[in-house]
Structure formats: C-alpha cells, structure tokens
C-alpha positions in Angstrom: 17.4 -7.4 17.4 20.8 -8.4 16.1 22.2 -7.2 12.8 21.4 -10.4 10.9 17.7 -10.4 11.7 17.6 -6.6 10.9 19.2 -7.3 7.5 16.7 -10.0 6.8 13.9 -7.6 7.7 15.2 -4.9 5.4 15.5 -7.4 2.5 11.9 -8.6 3.1 10.6 -5.0 3.2 12.5 -4.3 0.0 11.1 -7.4 -1.7 7.6 -6.3 -0.8 8.2 -2.9 -2.2 9.6 -4.4 -5.5 6.6 -6.7 -5.8 4.2 -3.8 -5.2 5.9 -1.8 -7.8 5.8 -4.6 -10.4 2.0 -5.0 -9.7 1.5 -1.3 -10.2 3.5 -1.4 -13.5 1.6 -4.4 -14.8 -1.8 -2.8 -14.1 -2.9 -5.4 -11.5 -3.6 -2.6 -9.0 -5.5 -0.4 -11.4 -8.6 -0.8 -9.4 -6.9 1.0 -6.4 -8.1 4.5 -6.4 -11.3 3.7 -8.3 -13.2 2.1 -5.5 -16.7 3.1 -4.4 -16.3 5.8 -1.8 -13.3 7.4 -3.5 -14.3 11.0 -4.2 -13.4 12.7 -7.5 -14.7 16.0 -8.7 -13.4 19.0 -10.6 -14.1 21.9 -12.8 -12.3 23.3 -15.8 -9.1 24.3 -14.0 -9.3 22.3 -10.8 -9.5 18.5 -10.1 -9.9 17.2 -6.6 -9.3 13.5 -5.7 -9.9 12.1 -2.2 -9.2 8.3 -2.1 -11.0 7.6 1.2 -11.9 4.0 0.6 -8.6 3.1 -1.0 -6.7 4.6 1.9 -8.8 2.7 4.4 -8.1 -0.6 2.5 -4.3 0.2 2.4 -4.4 1.0 6.1 -6.1 -2.3 7.0 -3.7 -4.3 4.9 -0.6 -2.6 6.4 -2.0 -3.0 9.9 -2.5 -6.7 9.3 1.0 -7.1 7.9 2.5 -5.2 10.9 0.4 -7.3 13.3 1.7 -10.5 11.7 5.4 -9.3 11.8 5.1 -8.3 15.4 3.5 -11.6 16.3 6.5 -13.5 15.0 9.2 -11.2 16.5 
C-alpha cells in the first residue's frame, strides 16, 4: 500500500468516526444499548450493564465493513 492510498484510508476512517459521533450526538443511535438481550440490573449502590445484543450487532456491522474494504483492496 503506497502512502497515497494509506492517506485516503485514514481520511475515510476519520470521516466514518465523525459521522458516528454526529449520529450519537443527535440521538439517532439512542436505541443502541437498549435492545432486547441487553442485560441491566442493579441495586441501591451497584448498577450492572451488559450490552450483549448491542455488541453482537456492532461486531456484525464492523465485520461487514472490514469484509467490504478487504474485497476492494
């Protein structure tokens, strides 16, 4: 990979991070972490949160993105 294509890749990753951050700030991703299968429980002093379903969904999306990137390069 030459420096030009590496630079384009870094810019693309940065743009994806910025878009994700803007979606989080706008509340468009407020459903993430509240899916069925995400475990929440707690008492008076302790709260435990285990986002199983959300992490599976994020993992699937990232695996798909990486697969597409590797397919083109």
